[in-house]
N, C-alpha and C positions, 0 to 999 in steps of 0.2 A: 467593447461592451462596458457599460456602466457597472461599477462595483456592486451596487445594491441589486441591480437586475441579475447579475451573476449569482449572487447569494440566494436570491429568491427563485431562480429558475434552475438551480443546480440539480443535476441528476446523473446517475451513473450511465456509462456507455458500455454495455456488456459485449457488444460485437465490434472488435477493433481489428483493423488491417494496417498494412504499411501505407505510408511511412510512419516510422517511430519518430519521437522527437529528435531533431538534429542536435548537434553539440551545443549550439547556442540556446536552443529551447530547453535542453536538459539542464544546462547551467542555471537558467532562469527558474525552472521548476525546483531544483535543489536549493537554490538561494531563497526561494519563497518558503521552503520547508524549514530552514534554520532561522527564520525570522519570527517564528511563533513564540508565544509566552513560554519562558524557560526560567522558572524560579531558581535563583542562585547561579544562573549562567552556566549550568552543568553540561550543556550540549549532550544530552543523554541518548544520542541516536547514532545509527550507522545505516547507510544506504548501500545495498549490494545490487548493482545494476547488471541486468542480464539482457543482452540483445545479440542477434546473429548467432555465432557459435555458443555464446553464453547461455542461450535458451536451451540448446542441446545439453549442456552441462547441468543446468538446473533440472531439466527433465530426468536425467540420469540420477540426480540426487533425490528427486521426488520418488522415483521408482524404488531406489534403495531404501528410502525411509518407509514407504508403504510395505515393502517386502519384510522389513524388520518388524513391522506390526502384524505380519501374517496375512497381508493382502492377497486375495486370489487373483487369477489372471485378468478378470474383468476390471478389478480395482487397479491393478498395475497398468493396464492399457489406458484407463481413464486418467490416472495421474501423469502418465507419460505425455499425454496431450495437453495437460493444463498450461504449461508455459507457452505453448504455441497458440493460445487464444488471443495473443497480442504480439506485436513486434518488439515490445520491451516490457520487462517485468522488473520492478524494483522491490527487493525484499527489504522491508523496513523493520529495523531492530531497535528495541529499547536497550540501551547500555546503562543499566541502573548502577549508580554509585552510592555508597553510604554517605549520608549527609545529615547532620543533626537537625536541620530545619526543613529539608526537602524529602518527604517520604517517597517511597517507591511509587505509590499511586500517582503522585504529582508528576513524576518522571514519565510514567506510562501515558498519562494524559497529554503531556507535552508532545510525545511522539505521535499520539493520535492526532493532535492538532497539526503536526507536520504532514501527516497523511492527507488531511483535509486541505491544507495549503497547497500541497503538490497537485491534488486533483483540480482545485480551483485555478491554479496557475496554468495547468494543461488546458482547461476549458478556455481561459482568457486568451491563450495562444492559438485557439482554433482546433485544438486536439481533443481527444476524448480519453476517459480513464474510468477505471472501476477499482475500488478497494475491496479486496477479497481476503478472507482469513481461512477458516476451516482447520481441520485437524492437523494438517502439516505444520501449522504455525506453532504447535505444541509438541511436535515429534522430536524425541530425544536424539534419534539418529540424524535427522536433518540438522539439528542444532550442532551436533558434533561435527558433521561434515562441513558445515559453514564456519567452523572454528569459533563458535559462540561461547562466551563465558558462562559460568554457573548461574549468574544473576541476569543474564541477557534473555530477552523474550522477543520473538517475532511478533510484531503488532499487526502486520498484514503484508500482503503482496499487492503492490500498486501496478496494475496492468495499464499500459499507456500505448496510444497509437492514434490512428485516424478512425473516427466512427464509420462503420460499414453502412449504417443506415441512420437516418435522422429519427431519433426516438421521439414519440409524441410527448409533449410537455405533460407532466403529471398534474392532476388536479391540485389546485391551491388549497392548502389547509390553513385553518385559523389557529394561531397559538392560544387563543382564548380557551380552548378545550383542555389545555394542559397547564394553566396558570391559576394560582390562587394568591390572594394578597392578605397580608397580616395587618 
């Protein structure tokens, strides 16, 4: 697929099934992630990959986190299933470091770009993906259980796999509605 076509037709794949990215594909996806703009070359990211038994572990951590927030049985059942919506979930973490010229927001944005690059790489490889966030990204218990530092922030959960259905292409939007010139 042509790079411009990929950018202009990008869309999330919310229904994903096996197979997950294989080792070579995952390497490509992660290498694409770390090629994004990164002011100061700080590499402010960590990628926690869950597949196979790792999805069960992630499910247990999600349930523990939701329970710590007082989640009821329906909530706990819902979060238990969240990692199983795809054969692979990558928890994408911003590992912010103090730097005199690179503020925290730039580091968060770099990690957001890494998420976009991972999704685009997955699409280019014939896979599908969806970038999800939600309350668990900010859950203190989950942060603790993933051994995240005080300045670390989950930027999202990248769900990857094979699209279960071919989603219809979303209508094309014109950037003109969102631009003004000085």
